[in-house]
N, C-alpha and C positions, 0 to 999 in steps of 0.2 A: 476496214474490218477484214476483208479478203486477204490483204497484204499481211496483216498481223497474224492471221491463221497460217499462211504460208510460211511466215518467218518462224512461227512457233513450231510447225511441223519440221522445218529444216533444222531447227535447234534440237528438237527431240531426236530426229534421225542422226544428227552429228553426235549427240550424247550417247545414242545406242551404239553407234560405230566405235566410239571411244571406249565405252563399257566392254564391248566384245574384244576389242584390241587388249584391253587391260586384263580381262579374264584369260585370254590366250597367253599373255605374258606371265601371269601368276601361275597358270597351269604348267607352262614350261619350267618355271622356277622350282615348283613343287616337285615336278618329275626329276629335275636335276638334283635336288636335295635328297630325294628318295633313292636315287642311284648312288649318290655319294654315301649315304647311310649304309646301303648294302655293301658298298665296297669297304667301308671302315669295319662292318661286321665280319667280312670275309678275312680282312687283315687281322682282326682281333682273334678270330678262331685259328688262323694259321700261327699266330704268335703264341697262343695258348698251347697248341699242339707241339710247337718247337720248345716251349718252356717245359712242358710235361716230359718230353723226350730227354731234355737236359737233366731234369730232376731224376729220372729213372736212371740214367747213366751215372749221375752223381751218387745215387743211392747204391747202385751196383758196386761202384768203386769203393765206397765206405764199407760195404759188406765184405768185399774182397780183402781190403786192407785189414779189417777187424778179424777176419778168419785167419789171415796170415799172422797177425799179432797173437792170436790165440794159439795157433799151432807152435809159434816160436816160443811162447811162454810155457806151454805144457809139454812140448815134445822136442824142443830145441836143446842144444848143448848146455844152455844155462838153466835148464829146468830144474826145479827142486823136487820133482817127483821121484819116487823110489825108482830103481832101475828096472824092476818087474813091470811097473806101470808103462814105462816107455816102450817096451817091446810089444805090448798088447795091441 
């Protein structure tokens, strides 16, 4: 009976040791995935900022070209506006 109790205690202690080791391993993996998630979020924010900058530059270029086209249409040599409107 005493040997059975000792064996049971040894089994319980080994199970506790394995449980703690597994908890530590899982905690490490959770932390690693959280860090990876943070890094991915930082990359997405940087990508979004870069994309917004590119869109602003594109919109600025479109506005510039549109204004240039408007000037050419209404104030250029080929304009069909009366001469008095061109000088104003």
